[in-house]
N, C-alpha and C positions, 0 to 999 in steps of 0.2 A: 470288769471296764467301762467307761464310758465317752464317749466322740458324743461332737455337737457339730452339726454344720445348717447350714439354710435354704431354704425351699419357697414357694409362694404356691398359693393354690388362689380361685378366682372364684369371687360374689359376687354374682351378678355379672360384671362385666368389668368392675374392678380388679385387682391384685391385693392381694394381702398376705406379708408375709410373714413365715412361719418358721419356728424355731424346730428341727430335728435333734432327739438325743438318743441316744440308743446304749442300752444297758446290757452290758454280758455279765450275769455272773459266772461265777467259779463254780457251782454245784446245781444239780437239778437236770431234769430233760420233759419239764414242762415245755407245752406249746410256746413261741413267742408270742408274746400280747401286745397289740398298739391302742394305746391311750389318746384322746384328744379330740373326742369329736369326729372320728374316722366313718365315710360312709362305706356302701359294700365294695366299691371298689379299690378304695384305703385298705378297708383289710383284706381281701383277699390276694394283697402284695404280697402277704408274707410267702405265699406257696411261689409265687415268679421270682421274688427273689432269691431263696432257697434256691431254684434249679438254676436260674442265671448265675447264681456266685458259686454253684460247683462244676456247669457247663463249661465257665472261663476259666477253670483250671485253679479255683482257691479254696481253701480249707470254708465248709460252713460251722459254726462254731454250735456242740451237740448240746452246748447249757441253759438253760433257760433264758433269756432274755426281753429287755422290756423298752418298746420304742412309742415314744411321746411325742406328742405334735401338740407345739404351741403357740399363739394362744388356745386352749382348751375348750373358748366358749364358740370358737369360730369354726364353724363345719368345714371338714377336710372332705371334696369332692375331688376323682378321676383319679388316672393312673399318675400322675406326674409326680410321686414320692417315690415310686418306686426307683429311682436310682438313687438320690440321696439316702434312701435305706438301709440300701447295698452296699453304698459307703460307707456308713457308719458301720456297718456289720464288720467291714472289711477293718478299718481302724479299728476296732475295739480288740479283731483278731491278730493285731499284729502286721496284717498285709502294706496297710499303711499309716503314714503319722497325723494323730488327730490334728496339730499342726497347721498342715496342709491343706484342710478344709474350711477353717475358718473364713477367709479370702473373699469364697464364693457362693455364689447362688447357684444351685443347683436343680435341673427339672429334668422329667423323662421319665418314659414308660420301659418297663424291661422286657425283650421276650424270653422263653423259656432259654433258650442257647446263648443271652446273653449281651444280643445283638438291642439298640435304643431307638425306641419308635417316637413318631413325631407323637406331640400333646397339643392341645387344642390351649388357646387365650395366651399366648409366648409373650405376646405384644405388650397385654397389659401388665403382662409376668417383669418383663425385663422394666418396663416402666415404672413397677414399683419396687424396683432392686436399685436403679439408677436412685430413686427418689430417696430411697432407705440408706445411702451413703457409700452401697456397694460398688465397686468399677469393674469386675470380674462377675463370669456366668457362665456354665455352663448347660448346652442344650443340644439336644436332637441333632442329626445331620440336617433334616430336613428343613427344620424351625430356624436356620442358623442366620438365614438374609432376612428373615420376617424381625428377631429379635435385634439383627444390629442395626436396623433404620432406628435404635432410639442413642440418642448419645451420650459420653461421657460414661460407656459401658464395653470393657470386651468382650466378646464374644466366641466363647469357643465351642466348636462344634464338634459332638464325636457320635462315634456310631455303634460303640459297642460297652459293655461294663470294661474288659480287658483294656481297652484305650483309655477308657477315661483314669483307669486306675493308673496306668502308665505316664498320662499326662500328669496326675496330682505328685508321683515320687518322680518326676524329672527324667524321666527315663526316656520319651516319646515329647518332644517340643513340637507344638501345634500352634501356627499362627492365626489368630484371632481376625474373624470373618467382617471385612467390611464394603460397605454398598455407597453407589455417588446415587444418591437420592434424586439428582438431576439425569441422569438416565433413567432412575426407575418413573420418573415421570414421563419423561419422552415415549417409555417401553410403553406403559402401563395409563397411560392416560389417553388414550387414542379411542374413536367409534368409529364403527363400520358403517353405520349411518347417518343419513343427510337430507336435510331439510330439501335439498334441489331435487329431490326421488321425488317429493310431492307435487302431483300435479293439482292445478287448481287451487280451491279454496283458501285465496289470497284473504277474506275478511276472517278465517280460522286463525289462519297465521300470522295477521296482526292481533287478533288477540293472547296467539299464546309469547307473542313476543312482550307485552304489555306487563304479564303473568312471569316470565322470566325476571325483565327488569326490575321489577315492584316483589318479586316471591309471592306471588296470590295464587291463591288456590282458583281453580278454572273446571266449569259443569260443559259437557259439551252433548248436544243430545239429535240427534241425526240417527236416518233410517239405516240398516246394515249393510256395509261395505262402500259408504262413504268417506270414509278413511281416517276414522276416529282412532283408533288400535295403531294406526301408521303416524298419525300425528302426533298423538304421546309418545312413543318409541322414541323420538328423532327430540322431544322437549330439551332434554338433556345434553342435547348435542349444544345447543344457544345457548348454554346457562355459561358464565365465567369459569376459568377455568378451577380446580381443586387448588385450594391452599396449602401448605403442610401441617397446618395447624387442621385443617379439616379432615383430610387424608388421615391424618394419625385417629381423627377422633371415629370414623367411620370403619376403618381399619379393622381397631380395636373390637367394634360391635363384631365384625364378621367373623375376628379370632376367635373372641371367647364363645361364639356358638359353632367351631368347625368349616363355617362356609370360606375361608379365605383360601382359594385357590394355589394346590403347590407351589404351580413356575410365576406366583405373585408375590413379593414382599409387603406390598403396598394397594390399598382401594385407590387410585388415583384418577380412575373414572367416574366422574357422580351417579349413584347407582341408581337403575331404575328396577320399579317391583313392582309386579304386576299381579298380586294375589287372586286366586278362583274365589269365585262370587260362594262356594262351600266351603271357603275358609270360615271356622271358629274363632270365638269370640280370643282366647289365648293366644292361637298362630298370629290372628292380626297383630293384636294391642301389646301381647306379652304376659308371662305370668308363668302357672304350671307348678307342680308341687318345687318343683325345686326352679323359681322362675327363672325364666332368661328373656332375652330379648324376643319382640314378634316383629311383625312386618313392617310395621310404624318407626320400630327402630333401626331396621336395615335400611329403609328411605332414607336416612339422616344425613344431611344436605345433596337431598337428592330428589328422586319421583316417586312418586307415590303413586301410581296408578289403578282405579277401580274400573272395570269395564263390566258392563251388566251391572251398573249403579242399583238399581232397582230390584235386581235379584238378589242382595244382601239381605239375609235376613234384617227386620227393623232393631231390634237390640246389638246385636254387632255393631251397625252403623254408626247406634247413640253414643256406643263405646269408644268411637275415634273423635267425638266433641270437644271433650277435655284437651287431648294431646295437640287438637288443631290450637287451641286458644294456646296453651301455655308452652309447646315445643317440647316436652317429656313427656314420659311414660312413670305414671306411680305406682308401682305393685306394693300391698300392704298384704304384709303378712302375722301373724301373729308372734313370730321370731325375729319382725323386723319390718324397717321398709325400705325395699330398694327404687330409685331413681335411673328408666332408662333415657337417654339423650331421642330427641325424636325430631325433627325441625328438619322439615321438607315443604315438597310444593303438592299440593292435592290435585291430580287431574280426577277426574271423576268422566264418566262415558256411558251413557243408558240411549234405551227406544224412546220415539214418542208416548210408542202406544205397546201394547202387549204384542203385536205380529210385527210392529216396526217401520209399518207405513203411511200413519196417521198424516196427512199435510202434504203428502208430495206426491208428483206426479208417475212415479215408478210403476207402480200396481197398486190396487186398490183395497183402501183398508176395510175391513169386514169387522172390525171392532165396534161394539156399542157407546155410546158417549158415559152409559155408566161403567163399563167395563176401562176405560180410556181414564175417568177420573181417580178408579179405584187403582188403578196402576200407579199413575204419576204420585198418587198420597200416601206409599209407600215410603217416600222420601218424608223428612218430618220437616215444618218450616223450621225451628231452629235449627238443622244444620243447615239446609238450604241458605239460611241466614248467615253460615260460615263459607258460603262459594261467592267470592269474591268476583267473576264473572260468568256468566251464564252466557251460552254463541249454538247456535243451530248449526248443524253442518252439514247442508244440504249436498245432494248427490250432485256426484263430476259430471260433468257435463259431456260428452263422448268426441267434440270438437275438441276441448280440451287435453281429454285423455290423452288422446291420439296426437297432440300437439309434442313439437320436439323440442318446443321452447320450456325451460323453466324460470322459474320466479328464483329470488336471492337464494344464496345456500348457504350451511350454517353458519360460515366463516363471517360471511357479511351480515349477519342476522345478528352473531355474536358480539360483534362489532359494538353495534349502535345498544347491546342491551349492556358491555362494559362500561360504555359512556355516563348510562345510566345509573348504573352503581357504582361508579368513583363520582357522583353528581350526591350521592343518597350517602357513599361514607364522610365526604368532607360536610355535605348538614348534621349529621348525625353521633358524627367523631368516634361513629363504631366500624371496624373491616368489616362485621359481617351486617349491620345492620341494614333492613331494608322496608320501603314503606308500610308494607302489609304487615310488622312487627310492630307498627306505630300505637302509642297508649291514645286516649283520647284527649288527654291534656297536649299531644303532640299534633295532634289530628289540628285541634285550635291554634295552635301558632305555628305550623306550617301549611296550611291547609286554607286559606284565606283565600273569601270570593270575593271578588267585586260586586256591585248591586245587583247586574243581568243577571250572574251566576246564581248568586240567593235566589232570585225567582225562580230560573229554572229548577232548583234544587228543592223548592218549598213547594214546588205546582209539582215534583215529579213523585215526594214522602206524600202527599195528599192525596193524586191519581192513585197512585199502587198501594197505599197506606202501608207505607215501608217504615222497618222497625228503627230503632235509635243505630244498632249495630250496624242496620244497611244503609243509614244515612253514615258510618262512618266507614261502610267501604269504598262507599261511591266517592268521597273525599278524598280517599288513600287511593282508588285508581287514578281518578283526573289527577291528581300530586306525580303518578308514574307515566302517563301519558303526556306532565309539560316537559316532564324528566326527556322523556326520548325526545324530545321538539327543542331541549336544550331551552327551555322556556323559564322565567323568573314564577313570574306568579301563573295560578291555573286562570286559563282564562274560558268563557263561556264552552264553546268549542269541545276544553275538555271534559267539562261536564255534561255536556250532549252524549257525550260517545260514553261516558260513564254509564251514567243513565240507562244507555241504551244496552248495555250488559245487564241490567238489573228487569228483564222484561219477563223472565219466569216467574217472577213473586206472583204475578197474577194469575199465570194459570195455576200456579198452588195453593 
């Protein structure tokens, strides 16, 4: 007897709709066979399904069975096929009606006692099921809220194989899971940190405000203990709140790699990723035998903070140059090419020298000029070219450190950033377009300069020997500074401030 139902596998971060066919023959005692390019976890499902069916009180057929997962040219990974395979076997043995399975997309891992365990990538699976025209989906109980975020599909949570069979046979009605997206955003979109916690460092706060307003990458250089990490961790709190499309894209990545917190159905707060400087290239950029997103993609629509920037292996840092320009990571393998979104703001931090105290009065620097030059040379010129803003982070004075007065909090700074972003949305006619993403033609169109500004920029290009990319970066930062002030045209003061953020070019 033949039964047919549908499930979903995840390829990269995208779901692929799969047809699960189960054929139980009338004779033979051979071991059940799974075909359709299954991985090890899928092949092992045979034993899990057998124990789950028997321990749930159903009869497992003792004749030959064949399980086909189509399309046959797509790699099937993970244990999400356990539940649909078990239901297909129950339909073939007469415990369920085959017609009852055809309206559902089913996913879930089975325990040996019949419990349904959660799986990863459920959001992508639900989006794929909805796009495929299905209106009903059966998911593990712990994944129900995550899947219910997707509109136009009813999500039925189940905790065991027996409960699933009772649902499909009409013996146990289960209400679909629903979520309130506004309540979810209010619950998950809060931050525990605030810019009001930072004492002093007003010039650095100004640079971070500009970076947030225009989506610019930023480099901080300062001695240990100056507050670089503290400032970077609070950067996300001044960015505009995440929209639903942004939240879904980010949550899809976290769900696919199994990093979505159990108590959250959405990533509604902008992520801040801070990988250690010992991170490998694939862990940072993405890839591996079975390609999966790396830290760059996990920072999508958020902040990637690379502390001790000069301590990262140079070949690893060079790998992030292309994603910084394109906003995505491309992983090519013999079997195909996968693309992971990676549009983030890069915040890098490093010391001015190996000991960390060059140019400060905190402590005497014992590094030789050759050591300092070699240390700074760890960052290549092309990579530094892609950093829009370079800012020194000086030590905080004792008077400011002990002061009870605090500067603007995150709410006040976020308001300035949102106003500047609104100007950019109107300028480009795109909800997510920022000044940092402008191409050269757009720079020529929207960054016109008067004669004084033109002369200042020419002088800076000549004195610092800046590249054409640095020229565009200065114009983009100046455009953002003008947007923060609500100015229609770029003024000489805006160019002067933007040029001031390129002073590391002459040091490197």
